[in-house]
C-alpha positions in Angstrom: 0.0 0.0 0.0 1.5 3.4 -0.9 3.0 5.2 2.0 3.3 2.2 4.3 6.9 1.7 3.3 7.6 5.1 4.9 6.0 4.9 8.4 7.5 8.2 9.4 5.0 9.8 6.9 2.1 8.4 8.9 2.4 11.1 11.6 2.1 14.0 9.2 -1.3 15.7 9.4 -1.6 16.4 5.7 -5.2 15.5 4.5 -8.1 17.0 2.5 -8.7 20.4 3.8 -5.3 20.5 5.5 -4.9 20.4 9.3 -5.5 22.8 12.1 -2.6 24.1 14.1 -2.3 22.1 17.3 -6.0 21.7 18.2 -6.7 21.1 21.9 -6.9 17.3 22.4 -9.9 17.5 24.8 -11.8 19.6 22.3 -11.3 17.3 19.3 -11.9 14.1 21.4 -15.2 15.6 22.6 -16.2 16.6 19.0 -15.4 13.2 17.7 -17.3 11.5 20.5 -20.5 13.6 19.9 -20.1 13.2 16.1 -20.0 9.4 16.5 -23.2 9.5 18.7 -25.0 11.7 16.2 -24.2 9.2 13.4 -25.6 6.2 15.3 -28.6 7.6 17.1 -30.8 8.1 14.0 -30.1 4.5 12.9 -30.8 2.9 16.3 -33.7 5.0 17.4 -36.1 3.0 15.3 -35.6 -0.7 16.4 -37.2 -0.3 19.9 -40.3 1.3 18.3 -40.5 -1.0 15.3 -43.5 -2.9 16.6 -45.4 0.4 16.9 -44.3 1.5 13.4 -45.1 -2.1 12.1 -48.7 -1.9 13.3 -49.3 1.8 12.4 -48.1 1.5 8.8 -49.1 -2.2 8.3 -45.6 -3.4 7.3 -44.6 -6.9 6.3 -41.5 -8.5 7.8 -39.7 -8.0 4.4 -40.6 -4.3 4.6 -39.2 -4.2 8.1 -36.0 -5.7 6.8 -35.9 -3.2 3.9 -36.4 -0.3 6.4 -33.2 -1.4 8.1 -31.4 -2.2 4.8 -32.1 1.1 3.1 -29.6 3.2 5.0 -27.0 0.5 4.4 -27.8 0.7 0.6 -27.0 4.4 0.8 -23.9 3.8 2.8 -22.6 1.7 0.0 -23.7 4.0 -2.8 -22.7 7.3 -1.3 -19.4 6.5 0.3 -17.3 7.2 -2.8 -19.2 10.4 -3.6 -18.5 11.3 0.1 -14.8 10.8 -0.6 -15.0 13.1 -3.6 -16.8 15.8 -1.5 -14.1 15.5 1.1 -11.4 16.0 -1.5 -13.1 19.1 -2.9 -14.7 20.7 0.2 -12.7 19.4 3.2 -13.5 16.8 5.8 -15.0 19.2 8.4 -17.5 20.7 6.0 -18.6 17.3 4.8 -18.9 15.9 8.3 -21.0 18.9 9.4 -23.2 18.8 6.4 -23.6 15.0 6.7 -24.8 15.2 10.3 -27.2 18.0 9.5 -28.7 16.1 6.6 -29.0 12.9 8.6 -30.7 14.8 11.5 -33.2 16.6 9.3 -34.2 13.4 7.4 -34.4 11.4 10.6 -36.8 13.9 12.1 -38.8 13.9 8.8 -39.6 10.2 9.4 -42.0 11.3 12.1 -44.3 12.8 9.4 -44.4 9.5 7.3 -48.0 8.6 6.4 -47.1 5.3 4.7 -44.3 2.8 4.2 -42.9 4.6 1.1 -42.6 8.1 2.7 -40.9 6.4 5.7 -38.5 4.7 3.3 -37.8 7.9 1.4 -36.9 9.8 4.5 -34.7 6.9 5.6 -32.9 6.9 2.3 -32.0 10.6 2.8 -30.9 10.0 6.3 -28.7 7.2 5.0 -27.1 9.6 2.5 -26.2 12.1 5.3 -24.6 9.4 7.4 -22.9 7.9 4.3 -21.0 11.1 3.4 -20.1 11.7 7.0 -18.6 8.2 7.5 -15.4 8.7 5.5 -15.1 12.2 6.8 -14.8 11.2 10.5 -11.7 8.9 10.1 -10.2 11.7 8.1 -10.8 14.1 11.0 -9.3 11.6 13.3 -6.1 11.8 11.2 -6.3 15.5 10.8 -6.9 16.4 14.4 -4.8 13.7 16.2 -2.1 12.4 13.8 0.0 11.1 16.7 -2.9 9.9 18.8 -5.1 8.2 16.1 -5.8 5.1 18.1 -7.0 7.1 21.1 -9.1 9.4 18.9 -10.7 6.4 17.2 -11.5 4.8 20.5 -13.3 8.0 21.6 -15.1 8.2 18.3 -16.3 4.6 18.3 -17.2 5.0 22.0 -19.5 7.8 21.0 -21.1 5.7 18.4 -21.7 2.9 20.8 -23.0 5.2 23.5 -25.4 6.7 21.0 -26.6 3.2 20.1 -27.0 2.4 23.8 -28.9 5.5 24.8 -31.4 5.3 21.9 -32.1 1.6 22.3 -32.2 1.3 26.1 -34.0 4.6 27.0 -36.7 4.7 24.4 -39.1 2.1 25.8 -38.8 2.7 29.5 -38.4 6.5 29.5 -38.9 8.3 26.1 -42.2 6.6 25.0 -43.9 7.2 28.4 -42.7 10.8 28.2 -44.2 11.4 24.7 -47.4 9.6 25.2 -46.4 6.3 23.6 -46.1 8.1 20.2 -43.4 6.6 18.0 -43.4 9.8 15.9 -42.6 12.0 18.9 -39.9 9.5 20.0 -38.3 9.9 16.5 -38.3 13.7 16.9 -36.8 13.5 20.4 -33.8 11.5 19.1 -33.1 14.2 16.5 -32.0 16.6 19.3 -28.5 15.2 19.7 -27.8 15.7 16.0 -28.8 19.4 16.2 -26.4 19.8 19.1 -23.6 18.1 17.2 -24.1 20.3 14.2 -24.0 23.5 16.3 -20.8 22.4 18.1 -19.1 21.5 14.8 -20.0 24.9 13.4 -18.9 26.9 16.5 -16.2 24.9 18.2 -14.4 22.7 15.6 -10.8 23.6 14.7 -10.7 25.5 11.5 -8.4 24.0 8.7 -5.5 26.1 7.6 -4.8 26.6 3.9 -3.3 23.5 2.3 0.0 23.7 0.5 0.5 22.5 -3.1 1.5 19.0 -2.1 -1.5 18.6 0.2 -3.8 19.8 -2.6 -2.4 17.3 -5.0 -2.9 14.4 -2.5 -6.4 15.7 -1.6 -7.4 15.5 -5.3 -7.1 11.7 -5.2 -10.4 10.4 -4.0 -11.0 7.1 -5.9 -10.3 4.0 -3.7 -7.4 1.8 -4.4 -9.4 -1.3 -5.4 -6.4 -3.5 -6.0 -5.4 -3.3 -2.3 -5.9 -6.6 -0.5 -6.1 -4.8 2.8 -9.0 -2.6 1.6 -11.0 -5.7 0.6 -10.2 -7.6 3.9 -11.3 -4.6 5.9 -14.4 -4.1 3.8 -15.5 -7.7 4.1 -14.8 -7.8 7.9 -16.7 -4.6 8.5 -19.5 -5.8 6.3 -20.0 -8.9 8.3 -19.9 -7.0 11.6 -22.3 -4.3 10.4 -24.8 -6.8 9.0 -25.1 -8.8 12.2 -25.4 -5.6 14.3 -28.1 -3.9 12.4 -30.0 -7.1 11.6 -29.9 -8.2 15.3 -31.3 -4.8 16.5 -34.0 -5.0 13.8 -35.3 -8.5 14.4 -34.9 -9.0 18.2 -38.1 -6.9 18.9 -40.3 -8.6 16.4 -38.8 -12.0 17.2 -39.5 -11.6 21.0 -43.0 -10.3 20.2 -43.7 -13.3 18.0 -42.7 -15.7 20.7 -44.9 -14.0 23.4 -42.0 -12.3 25.2 -42.5 -8.7 24.1 -42.0 -7.6 27.7 -38.3 -8.6 27.3 -37.6 -6.3 24.3 -36.3 -3.3 26.2 -34.0 -5.3 28.5 -32.7 -7.5 25.7 -31.9 -4.5 23.4 -30.3 -2.8 26.4 -28.0 -5.8 27.0 -27.3 -6.1 23.3 -26.2 -2.5 22.9 -25.0 -1.5 26.4 -22.7 -4.5 26.5 -20.8 -3.0 23.6 -19.4 -0.4 25.9 -17.5 -3.1 27.7 -15.8 -4.0 24.5 -15.2 -0.3 23.8 -13.6 0.4 27.2 -11.5 -2.8 26.8 -10.1 -1.6 23.5 -9.6 1.9 24.9 -7.2 0.5 27.4 -5.6 -2.0 24.9 -2.1 -1.3 23.6 -2.1 -0.2 20.0 -0.1 -3.1 18.7 -2.6 -5.6 20.1 -5.5 -3.9 18.3 -3.9 -4.7 15.0 -3.6 -8.5 15.5 -6.0 -11.3 14.5 -7.1 -12.2 18.0 -10.2 -9.9 18.1 -11.7 -12.0 15.3 -10.6 -15.4 16.4 -11.7 -14.8 20.0 -14.8 -12.6 19.7 -16.1 -13.9 16.4 -17.1 -17.2 18.1 -18.4 -15.4 21.2 -20.7 -13.4 18.9 -22.0 -16.5 17.2 -22.7 -18.2 20.6 -24.5 -15.1 21.8 -26.7 -15.1 18.7 -27.6 -18.8 19.2 -28.5 -18.1 22.8 -30.9 -15.4 21.7 -32.9 -18.0 19.8 -32.6 -21.1 22.0 -32.5 -19.7 25.5 -35.1 -18.1 27.8 -35.2 -15.8 30.8 -32.0 -14.2 32.0 -30.0 -16.3 29.5 -31.5 -14.3 26.7 -30.0 -11.1 28.2 -26.7 -12.8 28.8 -26.6 -14.1 25.2 -27.4 -10.6 24.0 -24.5 -9.2 26.1 -22.1 -11.8 24.6 -23.2 -10.9 21.1 -22.8 -7.2 21.9 -19.3 -7.4 23.4 -18.1 -9.6 20.6 -19.5 -7.4 17.9 -18.1 -4.2 19.5 -14.5 -5.4 19.7 -14.3 -6.4 16.1 -16.1 -3.3 15.0 -13.7 -0.9 16.8 -10.6 -2.6 15.5 -11.9 -2.6 11.9 -13.3 0.9 11.9 -10.2 2.5 13.1 -7.7 1.0 10.6 -8.2 3.4 7.7 -6.9 6.3 9.8 -3.9 4.2 10.9 -3.0 2.4 7.7 -3.6 5.1 5.1 -0.8 7.4 3.8 -1.2 11.1 4.7 -4.0 12.7 2.8 -5.6 9.4 1.7 -7.7 8.3 4.7 -10.9 9.2 2.8 -10.0 7.0 -0.1 -9.5 3.8 2.0 -12.4 4.7 4.3 -14.8 5.2 1.4 -13.7 2.0 -0.3 -14.1 0.1 3.0 -17.6 1.4 3.5 -18.6 0.7 -0.1 -17.6 -3.0 0.2 -18.8 -3.4 3.8 -22.3 -2.0 3.2 -22.7 -3.7 -0.2 -22.4 -6.9 1.9 -24.4 -5.7 4.9 -27.3 -4.3 2.9 -28.5 -7.8 1.9 -28.6 -9.4 5.3 -31.5 -7.6 7.1 -33.6 -8.0 3.9 -32.6 -11.7 3.7 -33.5 -12.2 7.4 -37.0 -10.8 6.8 -37.5 -12.8 3.6 -36.4 -16.0 5.3 -38.9 -15.4 8.1 -41.7 -14.6 5.6 -40.9 -17.7 3.5 -40.6 -20.2 6.3 -43.0 -18.7 8.8 -40.5 -19.6 11.5 -39.3 -16.5 13.5 -36.0 -18.2 14.6 -34.9 -18.6 11.0 -34.4 -14.8 10.7 -31.2 -15.3 12.8 -29.5 -17.8 10.4 -28.0 -15.1 8.1 -26.9 -13.1 11.2 -25.1 -16.1 12.7 -23.4 -16.7 9.3 -21.9 -13.2 9.5 -20.4 -14.0 12.9 -18.9 -17.2 11.5 -17.6 -15.2 8.5 -15.8 -12.8 10.7 -13.9 -15.6 12.4 -12.9 -17.2 9.1 -11.5 -13.8 8.0 -9.1 -13.7 10.9 -6.2 -15.6 9.3 -6.3 -13.6 6.1 -6.5 -10.3 8.1 -3.5 -11.4 10.1 -1.5 -12.1 6.9 -2.4 -8.8 5.4 -1.3 -7.0 8.6 2.0 -8.9 8.5 2.6 -7.9 4.9 2.0 -4.3 5.8 4.4 -4.5 8.7 1.7 -4.1 11.3 2.5 -7.2 13.3 
């Protein structure tokens, strides 16, 4: 991969839009944290209220799967345009615009009067998040070139905290507060995005003018498709994202169908809040260990076992299984998500990130739809978890190849 043969270049902050002069570490870590939360909350605010939306808009299970899959379609389609926008406008402008678009579109879902208007607003929300996703790793590299692992840990922690808040607080607190209206709950969860946009406008470090070399590097936006590392990262992240979004989508309807609807809130809380355990473990983990193959070989099977427990267990074991799946998925997600900011040459983070997201979401987009289709075809709720379990197995199989790629690039 270009640039990896000169590791001393990795600490230079050159990137699209150039870098700010010595931004305050606490400020940028806080901005990355809230940006991560604002990216995840619109996506995860819907699963806890899916049964309400399902009944109100008379959705089939396939349409439920499509609702979860639509943002992933946009993540795949708009990642490379996002890279182009970053090269032309700068990472900070694209990140701010992306969060703003996602927030407005997420709020617009509250006005949906049928399945198609709900899907249209969801597509626009997905576009906003999609262009923001390659911008955030670029900001990690811009703002913290020598502390990229720490910044990535904060950013992904914000994403996981956003997922935890939206999934665990909606049923016990937000719905009672808004009169059990799913539309009002959707509006409520748009507030963090508004706050994030204001902070990015008012408090984010402003980029300095790029020099000629930086401008030349920034003009490169097309992913390097012949990179084995890019494909390995894309496939690994695709399997991880697919099992995460599909699990959040189908746990509520699955528990409802088996007469255990009262366990939805607690199960989703365990599934998402347990990811924070994985987040804090990786936050304390030495950088070198985060680049190894062990997160996949250890936590891939843990994730698969947790998913099986969700289907075949009962009582407290469902919550413990959800926790195992959440921890396993979080560790592999954090490792994979942070690698573009670490492995890319200066000024090219957006290229690798956009390629990784394109590959990963091209894979992930099929799984929630497939889960719903399998349920509809078989009439057996538990079969919706078969594609999800296959993703966990796939992450484990990828471990050896990922380790080989890391060794070739001198990362082990």
